[in-house]
N, C-alpha and C positions, 0 to 999 in steps of 0.2 A: 595498370594504374601508375606505373613508375614515372610516367611523364606528367602526371597531374600535380598541381600545387594548390594549397589552400589560398584562395583569393580574399575571402572575408569571413568573419565570424560575428554574429549578432544575435540578440535575443528578441523574441516576440512575447510580450507580456500582455495577458488578456484575462478578463474575468467574466466568462459566460456563466459559470457556476462559482467555483472556487477560484482563487488566484492561480493562474497557470503560467509557467515559464517554459518557452520552447527555444532551443538553440538551433539556429540555422547556419550551416557551414556551406559556403559557396566555393566552388572550385574554379580554376581558370578555363574549364571547358563550359561553354554556354549551356545553361539549363540543367547542369549537373550539380545537385546540392543534396544535402542530407539534413534530416531533422532529428532532434533528440529532446527528451524530457528532462528538464532541470527544476521541476516544480517543488519548491519549498514554500508552501502557501503562507506560512506565518512570517516569512522573511523574504518575500518575493523580490522586492526592489533591491535588497542586498545582493541576492544571487545575480540579478541583472548587472549590478556594478562589478561584481567579481568577474563575470564573463567579458563585459565590454571594456573594462579598464585594465584588466590584468591578463586574462587568457587570450584575448584577441591579439594583442601585439606579440604575444609569445608564440602564437600558432601561425600567423600569416607567413606564407612561403614554405611551410612544411609539406611533406608528402602525406596525403590523407590515407595512404595504404598502411602506414606504419602505426597501427592502432596501439599495439602494446607499448612501443616506445613513447608515443604521445601520452598515453595514460600515466606511465611511470614518471615521465619528466614533468607533467603537469602536477602530479601528486607531490613531488618534492620541491617544486619551484618556489613555494613561499617559505620553505624551511619547516615551519609548523604545519601539520597536516591532520587529516581525518576529522575535520569539523563538518557540520552539516551544510554550511554555506558553500565551502570549497567543494565538497563532495558532490553536491547537486550541480554546481557549475561544471565540474569535470564530467559528470554523467551526461549532461546535455551534449557536450563535445563527443564523448565516447559513443553514445547511441547514434549521433549524426554520422560519425565515421563508419560505423557498421552499416548504416543506411546507404551511404555512398558506395561502400564495397559491394553490397548486395546488388545495387543498381548497375554497377559496372559489370558484375558477373552475370547479371540477368537472373538472379536467384533470390528467393526469400532468405532472410538471415538464418533461419533454422537449417536451411540446406548448407550454408557455410559452416554451421556448427556440427554437421554430420548427418543431417536429414531428420526425418520424422520418426518418433517413437509411437505416435498416435495421430489420429485424424483431427481431433478437437480436444479442448481442455474443459473438463467438468468445472462448473462454477457454483459458488453459493451467493445468495442474494439476501437482502434485508427487507422483509415485508414491512409495509407501513400501515397506518390506519389512525383515524382520529378517535376511535373508540374500539372496544373489543369486538363488536359486531362487524365493523368495517375491516378490522384486522383479520378476522376469520375469513371473510369474503375474499380478501386479497390473497391470503395463503392458499385457499382452495383454487383461486384463479391461476396462481403461479404453478400449483401442482398440475392443473389441467394443461398448462403450457409446457410441461415436461421438467420443471425444476424439482430437484430432489434434496437440496441441502439449503438450510436456512439459518442465518444468524438471528438470534432472538433478541438482540439489543433493541430497546425501545418498547418491547411488549411488557417489560417489567413495570413500566409506569402504571399499567392497568391494575397492578397488584400492590401498589405502594400503600403503606399504612396511613399516608396523608392524602386525603381525597382531593386536596387542592393542588397536588403535584402536577406539573405540566412537563417535566423533563426528568432530570436526575432525581432520585428520592431525596427530598429535602424536608426540613422542619422549620417552623417559624421561630426565630429567636432574634430579638432586637439587638443583641450584642454585636452581631456582624451583618445584619440585614443590608446595611447600606454599602457593604464592601463586596457583595457578590452573592452567588448561589451558595446555599448552605447544604452541606453533604453529610449524611448520616450513614456510615458504612454498615452498621449492624442492621438497620432497617433495609438497606439495599440488599444485603445478603438474603434476608428473608423473602424479599420480593422476587429475587432471582430464582430461588427454589420453587416458589409458588408458580412462577412463569413456566418452568419445565414440567411441573405437575399438570398444569393446564394444557400445555402443548401436547404432551404425550397422551393424555386422556382424550383430547379432542381430535388429534390427527393421527394417532397410532404410532407404529414403530417402523413403517415402511419408508420414512423420510429421515434424513440426517439433520442433526441440530448442533449448533455451536454457540459460544458466547465469548465476548471480549470484555475482560475486566479492566483493561487500560491501566493496570498497576495502581488502582485506587485504594486497595485494601491493605490494612496492616497484615503482615505476612501470616500471622497465626489465624486470622480470619479467613485468609485465602486458602490455607491448608484445609481448614474445616469445610469450606465451600466445595473444594475439589472432592472431598470424601462424600459430602452430602449429594453431590450431583452424579456420583459414579453409577447409581442405579438407573439413571436416565440414558446411559450409553451415548455420551456425546461423541461427535466426530472429533472435536477438540475443544479445549478451554484455552483461551488466548490471553497472553500477557498477564498471567496471574500475579507475577511479581515485577517490580521495577528491575532494570539491569543491575542496580546497586545491590539487589537482594538475590542474586542468582543462586547462592548456596542453599537457599530455602527449597529449591527444586529437588535437592537430594532428599529432603524430608517427604516431599510429595511422592517421589518414586518409591519410598519405603512403605507408604501407607495407603496408596490408592492406584488403580489402573486407569484413571481418567486421562485420556491423551492430552499432552501439553503442546501448545504452539507458542513461539516466542520469536522476537527479532526486530520489530519495526522501529524500535528506538536505538538500535545499534548503528553507529557510524562507521567504525572500523570493522571490516569483515573478520579480522582476527579475534574480535571479541566473542565470536561464535564458537571458537575451537573448543574451549572447555565444555560448553553445553553439548556439543556434538560428540566429542570423543568419550565423554562420560555418560552418554546416552540419557541425558536429562530432559530431552525434548523429542517430540515425534514429528513436528512440522516446523520448518524454518520459515519465518514470516517476515523476511527482510523487505524493506522498501528499497527497490533497486537503485533509484536515483540517490538515496541517502548514503549508500556505500560507494558511489562513484560510477555506476553504470553497469553495462552488460559484461565488460571485461572482468571485473572482480566477481560478479554474480555467477558467471560460468565456473570459475574456480571454486567458489563456495558450494555450488551444486555438486561438483565432483567430490569434494570433501564429504558432503552429507551422504552421497551415494555409498561411500565406503562404510558408513555406519548405519545405513538403512533409515536415514532421516529423510522425509519427503518435503518437497517444496510447496509453499503456499504463499506466493508473493503478495505483498500488500497492494491492494488495488481499490481504494475507495474513490470518492468523487474528486479528491484533490490529487489524483494521478491523471494526467492528461490522456487523451486517446493515443498519443504517440507513446506515452509510457505504458499504456495497456498493451499496445502492439509489441513493445519490447518485452514485457512480461510474457506475452504469448509466444514469442520466438523461443524462449527457454521452455515454456510449458510443452510445446510441441516436440522439442528436441530431447530433453533430459529424461532418462529412464525413471528416475525417482520422483517424478511429478506426483503431487498429492491432490491439490485443488487450487482454483484461482478465484479470488475475490473479484466480483463484477460490480463495480460501483455505479457508473453512469449508464447502466444498460437501457434506461428509458429516455435518455435525453436526445430529442430531435435536434436541438440547437447544436450540441456537440458533434453530432453526426454530420450536420451541414457544414460546420466550421472546419471539421477535420475529415475530408473525404477519404474513404478507405477504413474508417473506424471499424475495428473488429466487431463482427455480428455475434450477438448472443441470442441463441434460440435452442429450444428443446433441452435446456439445462446445460448447454455447452457454449463455449466461446470458440468461434471458427476463424481460422486464418483465411485471408483472401487470395493467397498464393502469388501476390504481386512481388516484384523484386524489392530488396531492401526490407524496411519495416512495413511497407505497404500502405502508409498513411501520409497524406499531404495536409496542407493548411491553406485556408482561404484567408489571406492576410487582410484583405479589405474588410471582411466580416469580423475578424478578430479585433481590428482597430475600432470597431463600433462598440466594443465592450472593454473599455480601459479599466484598470484598477482605480477605484474611486477613493477609498479610504484605507490605505495599507495598514495603519495602526490598529484598526478594528480587529484584525486577526489575532491580536494579543488577548482579547477580552475573554473568550470562551475558555481558555486554559488557565489563565493567571488569576482568576477571581472565584474559583471554586474552593470553598473553605468549610472547615468544621464549625459547629455552632459557636465556639468560643473565639472564632476569627482566624484560626490557624489555616494557612494555605496548604492544600494537599498536592501531591504529585499525581499526574505529570503536569 
């Protein structure tokens, strides 16, 4: 690779499902390029600008083999660092460089990392359903297909105390009705407990279950919920507190054995150090592009291994198939793998747009064994799905409020 140079860097922005941002790095060798995921759905066009206006001129002419040096220099090049926009931009570059290195070596990226620790990565999925009957049918169908771990988010709406609820547990209150969805944390906690009671009584104890709180609860309510759910033997309870409330995890550890997962809102991988070294979590849930790509994620995985914390990379529908492939490279390699979220496992459109998308079957995500990340992109098809209204990505997070109009995190 020592004779190669970076010829061009550009983004491919598309919206087949969520807003997806792919970075493509072209080398001066014809047909040799790499792809990386830089998806920050809520600020997609800002990441596009960061890559094209700032990183592109900084990178052209550099040696694509020098991944560590490029990551470090990109990280400090704006002086201020560790924000989500820049980190996602750097991630797209970083993943694309690993993709190039794997293609030059003729190896999947996990072989560059040291080879396989397993053949495939166990996944969890989120069953859907318009009503409780359809939800049960979907769960049974997934079990028949070999899935054994389920996130129960969404099922709680069937047990809301407000029969008119169609999404998050809400109440009707004219004070803030015009300002967005109204969120009642106390009712939500009760509906979550009812959901686990229903699931265990209906499907038994041979499957694993988990839940994502998304930092929406006041900490004392979250602590109580973790204790209430202990009897249902969760695989993990995710993002019980916001990053600003990390110290509350110490109280959880003292009062319950419910496994804790945390990390998708961290930007700087160093934010994880106190959580790991003090053994306050069991699963590290980082969004790889949010912390800057595979290069820092590898290092974070090694730190977690030393403290017996398992990986569970963030993998919803707003991670592109390129990003899922990057997750999978570490899933296959690291010894302390825990589980992988499999967001778009049913999307035929994504599989067509991104040839080589990792296959999910029998409850596992399988690598295809191709060099690099193993995923390509059909740019002509991607161009048929442009981002239409970037600002709409603000709405779902910024307008969830309490009954008196107070906005809640996240």
